N, C-alpha and C positions, 0 to 999 in steps of 0.2 A: 452245909449247914441248914439253919431252921430259923425263921422269922422269929419265934419266941426265944431263940438265944441272943439276950439283949447286948451281952458282953461282945459277942461274934460281931453283931451288926455294928456297932459302935467303932470297933476297932476297925473293922472294914472299912467304913465311911473316912475315918480320920486316916488311916495309915496309907490309904489308897488315893487319898485326895479328891474324892468324888465331888462333883459338881451338880450333876443331874441324877436324880432318882426316879426308876419308873416302878411304881408300887402296882403291881398285877396278881400277887400272891394273895389267893384266897381259900381257906381250908374246907369250905362249905358249898353247897348248891341251894336251890331254893329248898327242896324238899328236907335236907337234912338241916338246915338251919331253923326250919319250924319245928322240926321233932325236937330239937334240943337247943333253944335261944340262950341258954346260959352257955353252952359248950362254944356256940356260934360267937358270943361276945368274948368269951376266953380265948379261943383259937383266932380271931380275926382283928376285933377292935383293939384289944389291949396290946398285943403286939404293935400293932400300926402306931397306937400312942407314944410306944419306947421309941419305933424307928422314927417318929416325928421329932422326938426329943432329942435324939442323935443327929438328927439332920440340922437341928437348931445349933447343936455345941459343935459343929463341924463345918466343912467348907461347902457343903451344900448350898446350891443357890435356887434350886427349882425341883419341886416334886410333881410328877405326872402321874396321876391316879386314873385305875379303869373304874369307874363306878357303874352303874347298871340302868341304863334306859329303859330296860323292860319292866322294873321294879320299883324304883324312887318315886315314881309320878302315881302309884296306884291305878286305879281305874279312870282311864282318861275322860273328862269332861267334854272333849272335841277334839277333832283331827284336823290337820297334823297337830302333834303334840309339840309347842316350843318349850324352850328351857325355863320360861318364865311361868310355866303350869304349875298349879300347885302341887307340892309333894306330899302325898299321903299314902306312903305303901302299906300294902295288905299283906305282907309277908315278912318274916326276920330277918331274910336276906335283904329286903330292900331298906330295912330300918338300920341295920348295921352299914352299908354302903352310905346312906345319906348322912349317918353320924361321922363318918370319916370325912365327907365334904365339909360338915359344919367344923370338924376341927381343923382343916385346912385354912379356911377362912379364919377361923380365930387365930391360928399361929402366923397367917399373914398379917393380920392387923395388928398382934402384939410383938412379935419379933420380926418381921419382914420377910419371910421364908416366903417365897413365890410358889406358885402351884398352876397346875392346869388339870381341870378336873373333864375326862370324856365319859360320855354316858352312852356306850354301845347299845344298838338294839340286840340283835343275835347274830354274833360272827360266827363263820364256820370256815371249814377247809382242811387241807391235808394236816396231819399228825394230831388231829382232834381223836380223842379215845372214843370209838363207835360203841364201847361196852359200858358206857354210863347212862344214867338215867336223865341225861341232858344233851342237847345238841342235836335237834331233829334232822338234820340234813345229813350228818354224818352216820346217824344211828340208822335212818330209814335208809340211806344209798347201802350201808354195809349189810343190812337186812336182806335187802333185794339182792345182792350180790351172792350171798350165802344162801339163797332161796329159803330164807326166814320168815315168820310171820310179822308184819309190821304192826306194832300196837300203838293206838291212839288213844288218847284220856278225853272222852266227851264226843262231841259230834263230828268233830275234825273242821269245825267253823273257827276255831281259835285261829287267830292271823296275826302274823309277826313280819317284819321288813328285813328279810336275811341280807347280810352283805359279806363278801368274802374277806377272809383274814388279811391276804396282803393288802386290801385297801385299807383295812383298819391300822395296819403297820405304818402305811404311808403317813397318815396323819399324826400317829406318834413320835414319827422319826422328824416330820417337819415342823414340830412346836419348838424344836431347838434353836432353829434358825429364823424363829418368827417371834419378834418382841412383843407385839400386839396380841399375841396370845396368852401372856403371863396373866394370871389371876380371873380365869375366864372358864366358864362351864359350857361345853360343846355337845350336842347328839351328834351320833355316828349311826347313820342306817343304811338300809338299802333304798331304790328308788321307787318300789313300791311295796305294798304289803300281800303276803299271799297266806291263803288258809292252808292248814295241814293237808286238808283233801287236794288242794290245789298243786302243794308241794309234791305230794306224792304223784300226782300226774305228771309233773315236770321232769321228776326223777325217772318215772317209767318211760317217758318220750326220749330222755336222755341216753336210758340204758339198753332202750328198746326192749323191755321185759316187763311183764305184768307183775303187780304185787298182790300180795294175800293181807287184807287189814284186818286187824282184830280191835273193835271199839271197845273200850272200858269207860268205866264211870268218870265224869270229870273232877278235876280237882279244885276246889273253892278258891286256893291261893294263886292259881295262875290268872293273869290279867287277859280277858276275853279277846281283845284286840288293842294291836300296836301299831301305831303309823307315826314315826318321829319325824318332825319337822329338823332337818341339818343345813337349814342356810346359814346359821351362825358359822359353822365350819367351812362353809363355802366363801363366806364373806372373808373369814380371818385368814385361811389357810389356803383358799382357791381348791378345796377338796369336793370331791364328787366320788360316788361308788361307780368304779369304772368297769367293774367285771360282771356281767350278766348273770343271773342266776343259773342258767343252763351251762354257760362257760365254766361256773364255779364249781357246778355237780360235777360235771366231767372231769375237771382236775383233782377234785376230792376222790371220786371213783378210781380214777387211775392209781393215785396213791394208795388206796385202801387195798386195791388189788395186790399190789406189790406186798402190802402188809399181810395180806392173806396169805399170799403165797410163800 
């Protein structure tokens, strides 16, 4: 099915007696959302509102939403970035994600529909498509495994706090059994930021292989540095990013090699 199929979504929630909805469906990435912000709204925001209406009218008690820690804050005013940092997104992707957060807060206030908003930084890991224009860890690792040139936008000093997908999933699962998590916003991130140049270095060291890097003109809609504070998740969920970057890259590379083969 498709999230835009309002009737199907509504029937599914009601017929199946769904109590918890995880909303991770999103049809755009930063680049495509900015190229066509109208389509971004039509494909993401409008179907989400239909989903929330269906949740309100069914037995759903909790909506867990995957927002975007990398875009909703805009250019950070200081580090690490906490959840109470001003939200001033600089691209259409972040605007749409933030709009859903606001609608969730409205639905909770008006209709009692509880929510949890996660703002992940940059998750990565097995089963991430390495052929997309997003997901530096998987894209770079795949390129090195295939002896392809790695493309970096800018000078390579853009930094992100990458973290393994398994750690992200653990947080998403734990909220079901954590009443204190209801109606909260939580950052999820790695324990330290890495520049793209540093990331390439860790991948080279992990795979014991030298990369060929090509630098392209930087993109204005990319936040130059990201370092999220995840202490709210520590306090509420006792959550930490347990997988080191080197270990996560190794597990990602193992899956990618099987995918290549």
